[in-house]
N, C-alpha and C positions, 0 to 999 in steps of 0.2 A: 504494500500500500504506500510505497514511496515513489517519488518521481523517478522517471527513467534516467535522469541525469544527476541523481543524488551523488554526493561526494563528501569527503571529510570536512571540507570548508563549509558547505551548506548545512551539514549536520551540526557543526560547532556554532554557527550563527543561530540556528534554530534553538539549540540548547541554551545559549546565552540569552536569547530573546525570552524564552520561557522563564528563566531565572529572574530576569528583570520584572516580568509581569507578576510572578509569584511574590516577589519582594514588595512591589509597589501597590498592588491591588488592595490588600487590607488597609494600608495607610490611606489610600485614596477614598476608600469606602468610609473610613472613620472621619476623614476631613477632606471634603471635596475641594477645598481651597489650598491643599498642600501642593505647592508648586514643584517641589522636588519629586514628589510621587507622580505628578502629572508628566514631568519630563522623563521619568523612568518608564512610565507606561508608553509614552511616545517612542522612546528608544527601543523598548521591547517589541513593539509592533513593527517598527522599522526593520529590526533585525529579522523578524519573522518574514516580512515581505521580501527582503533581500534573499533569504534562504529559499523561499518558495520560487522566486524568479530564477535562481540559479539551478534548482533541482527539477523544476517543472512539476506538473501535477501527475498524480497516479491515476490508475483506471477508475477508482471510486469517484474522484473529483470530476473526471470527464463525463462519466455516466450521469452523475447527479446534476451537473450543469445542464444537460440535455433534458432530463426527466423532471427536475425540480426537487425541492426539499423533501417531500413525502417519500421519495424513492430511497432515501438514506437507509431505512431499516431493511429494505430488500437488496439494495446494491452492495452493502458492505460485505455480507457473507460471500456473495458471488465474486466480488472483486478480490477477496482474499484467496479464494479457491483458484481463480485464474492466475493471479500473481504467483502463488506457490507453484502451480504447474509450469508456468513459463520460466521459472528460475531453477527448476530441478535439473540436475545433470543429465 
């Protein structure tokens, strides 16, 4: 369920983005005016976008963009099966 172009750099960017979001979100919820938390949220979302742009989207994302949000529950199991089969030796 990862993009076809995923690589160590995009993975590192994604992990750092999630760390920023996890760190800042509780602070921002507690105080919506916390400018440091807002900056960290923006930084985390930026890192996530850069990671996504570098890695591309996986099969699940492509299917759900065509079918729409309600397709998530049915597309995820099938996308995992197809992805697992295509990466088998």
